[in-house]
Structure formats: C-alpha cells, structure tokens
C-alpha positions in Angstrom: -33.1 -127.0 -49.5 -32.8 -125.6 -53.1 -30.3 -128.0 -55.7 -27.2 -127.7 -56.8 -27.3 -127.6 -60.6 -24.1 -127.4 -63.3 -23.1 -123.7 -63.8 -20.5 -123.0 -66.2 -17.1 -121.5 -65.7 -18.5 -117.8 -66.4 -21.5 -118.3 -63.3 -18.9 -119.7 -61.2 -16.9 -116.2 -61.4 -20.3 -114.3 -61.4 -20.8 -116.4 -57.9 -17.5 -115.3 -56.8 -17.7 -112.1 -57.6 -21.2 -111.4 -56.1 -19.9 -112.3 -52.8 -17.4 -109.9 -53.2 -14.2 -111.4 -54.3 -12.0 -109.3 -56.5 -11.0 -110.9 -60.0 -8.8 -109.3 -61.4 -7.9 -111.9 -64.1 -11.4 -113.2 -66.1 -9.4 -115.7 -68.5 -7.1 -117.1 -65.9 -9.8 -117.6 -63.0 -11.4 -119.6 -65.7 -8.3 -121.8 -66.3 -8.1 -122.8 -62.8 -11.3 -123.3 -62.1 -11.1 -125.3 -65.2 -8.3 -127.3 -64.0 -8.6 -127.7 -60.1 -12.4 -127.6 -60.0 -14.7 -124.7 -58.5 -15.9 -126.8 -55.7 -11.8 -127.3 -54.5 -10.9 -124.2 -54.8 -13.9 -122.3 -53.0 -13.1 -124.7 -50.4 -10.9 -122.2 -49.0 -13.0 -119.2 -49.2 -14.3 -119.6 -45.2 -10.6 -118.0 -44.5 -11.2 -115.0 -46.1 -15.0 -114.7 -45.4 -16.0 -111.5 -42.8 -19.2 -113.0 -42.2 -20.4 -116.7 -42.6 -24.1 -115.5 -41.9 -24.3 -113.6 -45.5 -21.0 -115.4 -46.7 -19.4 -112.0 -48.2 -15.4 -111.8 -48.5 -13.6 -109.8 -46.3 -13.0 -106.5 -48.8 -10.3 -106.5 -51.1 -10.1 -110.3 -51.3 -8.5 -111.4 -54.5 -9.0 -114.5 -56.6 -5.4 -115.2 -56.4 -5.4 -115.1 -52.5 -8.1 -117.7 -52.0 -6.3 -119.6 -54.9 -2.4 -119.4 -53.1 -4.2 -120.6 -50.3 -5.0 -123.4 -52.2 -1.3 -124.4 -53.8 -0.2 -123.3 -50.0 -2.3 -126.4 -48.4 -1.4 -128.8 -51.5 2.3 -127.6 -50.9 2.0 -128.4 -47.7 -0.1 -131.4 -47.8 2.9 -132.8 -50.2 5.8 -132.1 -47.3 3.9 -133.5 -44.7 3.1 -136.4 -47.0 6.6 -136.8 -47.8 7.9 -137.0 -44.3 5.2 -139.3 -42.8 6.2 -141.7 -45.4 9.6 -141.5 -43.6 8.2 -142.2 -40.3 6.0 -144.6 -41.8 8.6 -146.9 -43.1 10.9 -146.3 -40.1 8.4 -147.5 -37.6 7.8 -150.7 -39.9 11.0 -151.7 -39.9 11.5 -151.0 -36.3 7.8 -153.1 -35.5 8.5 -156.1 -37.9 12.5 -156.2 -36.8 11.1 -156.6 -33.5 8.3 -159.2 -33.8 10.6 -161.4 -36.1 13.9 -161.5 -34.2 11.5 -162.3 -30.7 8.4 -164.2 -32.6 10.0 -166.2 -35.5 9.6 -165.0 -39.6 6.7 -167.2 -40.8 3.0 -165.9 -40.7 1.8 -168.8 -38.4 4.5 -167.5 -35.8 4.7 -163.7 -35.8 0.8 -164.0 -35.6 0.4 -166.3 -33.1 -2.0 -164.4 -30.9 -0.1 -165.8 -28.0 2.5 -163.8 -28.6 0.4 -160.2 -28.6 -0.9 -158.5 -25.4 -3.0 -160.8 -23.0 -5.5 -157.9 -21.5 -9.1 -159.5 -21.5 -10.5 -155.8 -22.7 -8.3 -156.2 -26.0 -9.1 -159.8 -26.9 -11.5 -158.5 -29.8 -9.1 -155.8 -30.7 -5.9 -158.1 -30.8 -8.6 -160.7 -32.9 -9.7 -157.8 -35.7 -5.8 -156.8 -36.1 -4.7 -160.1 -36.4 -7.8 -160.9 -39.3 -6.4 -157.4 -40.8 -3.1 -158.3 -41.2 -4.3 -162.2 -42.9 -6.1 -160.5 -44.7 -3.9 -158.2 -46.5 -2.0 -161.8 -46.6 -4.5 -163.0 -48.8 -5.2 -160.5 -51.0 -1.7 -159.1 -51.6 0.3 -162.0 -52.1 -0.4 -162.2 -55.6 -0.3 -158.4 -56.2 3.1 -157.3 -55.2 6.0 -158.7 -56.5 8.0 -158.6 -53.0 5.1 -161.0 -51.2 4.7 -162.8 -55.1 8.6 -163.7 -54.2 8.7 -165.2 -51.1 5.2 -167.4 -51.3 6.7 -169.0 -54.7 10.2 -169.3 -53.4 9.8 -170.0 -49.4 5.9 -170.9 -49.1 5.5 -167.6 -46.5 5.9 -164.2 -46.1 7.7 -163.2 -43.4 6.7 -159.9 -41.6 9.0 -157.4 -42.9 8.2 -157.7 -46.3 4.5 -158.0 -45.4 4.6 -154.8 -43.9 5.0 -153.2 -46.9 1.0 -153.5 -47.6 0.0 -153.0 -44.7 -1.4 -149.3 -44.3 -0.1 -147.0 -41.7 -3.5 -147.5 -39.7 -3.0 -151.4 -39.2 0.3 -150.7 -38.2 -0.9 -148.3 -35.6 -3.6 -150.7 -34.8 -0.4 -153.3 -34.4 1.5 -151.3 -31.8 -1.5 -151.4 -29.5 -2.0 -154.8 -29.5 2.0 -155.4 -28.7 2.7 -156.7 -25.1 4.2 -153.9 -23.4 7.6 -155.1 -23.3 7.5 -155.0 -27.2 5.8 -151.7 -27.0 8.5 -150.2 -24.5 11.4 -151.6 -26.2 10.0 -149.9 -30.0 9.0 -146.2 -28.1 12.3 -146.0 -26.5 13.4 -146.3 -30.0 12.5 -142.4 -30.4 12.7 -141.5 -26.5 9.5 -141.8 -26.0 6.7 -143.4 -23.3 3.9 -145.9 -24.8 1.1 -144.3 -24.4 2.8 -141.1 -26.2 3.8 -143.1 -29.2 0.7 -144.9 -29.4 -1.2 -141.5 -29.9 1.7 -140.2 -32.3 1.4 -143.5 -34.8 -2.7 -142.5 -34.6 -2.9 -139.0 -35.4 -0.1 -139.1 -37.9 -1.8 -142.4 -39.7 -4.6 -140.1 -39.5 -3.0 -136.8 -41.1 -1.3 -139.7 -43.9 -5.2 -140.4 -45.4 -5.7 -136.4 -45.7 -2.7 -136.0 -47.5 -3.3 -139.2 -50.0 -6.8 -138.2 -50.6 -6.0 -134.4 -51.1 -8.5 -133.4 -48.5 -7.9 -130.1 -47.4 -4.7 -130.0 -44.2 -3.9 -126.5 -43.4 -7.2 -126.5 -40.7 -8.2 -130.3 -40.1 -8.6 -131.2 -36.2 -7.8 -134.7 -35.1 -10.1 -136.7 -31.9 -6.9 -137.1 -30.4 -4.9 -135.2 -28.6 -1.4 -135.1 -28.4 0.0 -136.0 -24.5 1.2 -132.2 -23.1 4.7 -132.2 -23.6 8.5 -130.0 -22.9 8.1 -128.1 -25.9 4.9 -126.4 -25.8 6.5 -125.3 -22.1 9.5 -124.3 -24.3 7.3 -122.0 -26.7 5.1 -120.5 -24.0 2.3 -121.5 -25.7 -0.8 -120.5 -24.1 -3.7 -122.4 -22.2 -7.6 -122.3 -22.0 -9.2 -124.0 -19.9 -6.2 -125.7 -18.6 -5.0 -126.7 -22.4 -2.5 -126.0 -24.3 -4.5 -124.1 -27.4 -1.9 -125.3 -29.9 0.1 -127.7 -30.9 -2.2 -130.9 -29.4 -4.5 -132.2 -32.5 -3.3 -129.6 -35.2 -0.8 -128.8 -38.0 2.0 -128.3 -35.3 0.9 -131.0 -33.4 2.2 -132.9 -36.2 5.6 -131.1 -36.1 6.1 -131.8 -32.5 5.7 -135.7 -33.8 8.0 -135.0 -36.4 10.6 -133.7 -34.5 10.7 -136.9 -32.3 10.5 -139.3 -35.0 12.4 -137.9 -37.9 16.7 -137.6 -38.0 17.9 -134.2 -37.1 18.6 -133.5 -41.0 15.3 -135.3 -41.6 13.6 -132.3 -39.5 16.1 -129.6 -40.2 14.8 -130.1 -44.0 10.8 -130.6 -42.9 11.5 -127.1 -40.8 13.1 -125.3 -43.6 10.2 -126.0 -46.4 7.6 -125.5 -44.2 9.3 -122.0 -43.3 9.3 -121.2 -47.1 6.0 -122.4 -47.7 4.2 -119.8 -44.7 6.7 -117.0 -46.4 5.6 -117.3 -49.8 2.1 -117.6 -48.7 2.3 -114.1 -46.4 4.0 -112.4 -49.3 0.9 -113.3 -51.2 -1.8 -112.8 -49.2 -2.8 -109.0 -48.5 -6.1 -109.6 -46.3 -5.6 -111.6 -43.5 -2.3 -111.4 -41.6 0.0 -113.8 -40.5 -0.8 -114.2 -37.3 -4.1 -115.0 -38.2 -3.1 -117.9 -40.7 -0.7 -119.6 -38.6 -3.9 -119.5 -35.6 -5.6 -121.5 -38.4 -2.9 -124.2 -38.5 -2.5 -124.6 -35.6 1.2 -122.6 -35.1 2.2 -120.3 -32.0 3.6 -117.3 -33.6 7.4 -118.8 -32.6 7.0 -122.0 -34.1 10.4 -122.1 -35.5 12.1 -122.1 -32.1 11.1 -125.7 -31.8 13.9 -125.7 -34.1 16.0 -124.5 -30.4 14.4 -127.9 -28.2 17.0 -130.1 -27.8 
C-alpha cells in the first residue's frame, strides 16, 4: 500500500479536483482546509461519490457542498450533545435520588454489592461497575471542588455529588446492575419499561462519545437497536425483513429517545433546531436530493410528524 505523505494545500485542492470536485473559490477552499483539516472535511465526500470504485464525485459537486455537509454535521453534533447532556444530568439526578433514599448517602452504604442485582449471571458485572465507581472516587476526589468539599468537610462523597464525575457510560452500566425494583421506579419516571430504558441509555452514551470527540455523526449506526415503538408505526416507517429501516440504531433513533426523555418544551426546541439545520443544508446542496440526505441520517421523510405523537 502506498504510504500517505504530507500534501500542501495546493496539492490537496488538486487531489479533490482530479476526482471531479468543482472548486469555485480556490483561496477560500485553501483557507478552510488549513483551518479545518483536509482529512476531516474530505471525510464527507462519500455522500457525493457516484462510484466508490473510481472514487469520482457526482458531476457538478462543489467544494462548497461538501463543506456544507461538514458544517451541518458539526451543528447537528452540537445540538445532539447539548440535549444528551440534559438527559444525562436528569438520569444522574434520578438514579442518585433513588439509591441515596433507599440505601444511604455514604460510599460504604450506596456502593454495597448487596444493594444491586443478585442475579448470578451479573455478579462479575456488578463487581466491575462498582470498582469503576470507587476508582472515580479515588481519582476525582481531589480534582473537583464539589467532591473535595464533601471529603474535607464530611469525610465522604454522597452519590448525588459523585454522579457529576461519572461518565454517561458508567451511569448506563450502573442502571443495568440495579435491582429490578429500582430499575422499574427509574424507568417509570419516563413511562418506559426497564429493558427499553437500558437500551436507550446505552445508545445515548454511544452517541455522546461521538459528539464529545467530534466524530462523524450523521450516518452513525450503533450495534444496539431500540425496541420497536409506537412511533415507528405512527410514522408508517417501512420495514425490511421484518425490521424498521429507520429509527432503530441511527440518528432518528436518538430523536425517538429524546421524545421520551426530554420535557415537552425541550423536545420542541430540539426539533426546531434540527429542522432549521436540515432546511439550511437542503438549500446548500443541489447534487443530492433531500430524500437521499434524510435516508443517510436514518430519517423518514415525514420525520417531523413525530411531533404529533402523544
């Protein structure tokens, strides 16, 4: 395989042009590549390729269109991240309240293995998650003002403070090892069943990591899939081999999750922001129809009708 070597901005432009990309403003494109990185911007070229074998762009594709896709993904990533953080804060608060009320507020109390599922198949998982939480106490206790305050003044870190330094991934794992009764009470807050909330949290944690590390988001697919929901039927999402083709492990699955886990007003604002960005993108891209763009996102064409679902 040919080694990848450094390319100047002029050489980067020539590579793109050789693949059929139209670059109307050479200097403007060079400035963008200099600031944003050729590797990151060109990461969106796949949407505009007519054939991956010869790696040529659809005739007429412009640099501006590819960059518009780059900016769209950044903006959508920011919208998703902002709202996932809302859900993250809410679920941390709910879990810490439930466990603290029932099991106590000192580490030796709320981290007692007896307070978690006694399923023999999850014994190792319980041990692993609790060890992760204890490690966070050791690592973060002197680094965060909140944890430091409690240790210095009270000698312990209550769970409602500890959750601030726990990742969403650990919170998702924590929910999985709770006793069934505790899981039910937490899931009931969102009018969800236990299994569904477990999958929702796992998928949100996955997307949160993508957002935090600024990875490509628009066409991401998770390994886990959300359970079939009344929303899938409400939107008449087509099926293939008995499986809904949208809203299972894609960006629209996150939208479905958000309808259950955000407040009414928060979800309304979330949807308005998504709609604005999609309309803006559609106005900037001519060579790829909106239906194709939505398909790549995992959105059905009537995606906004989710707002009608109660």
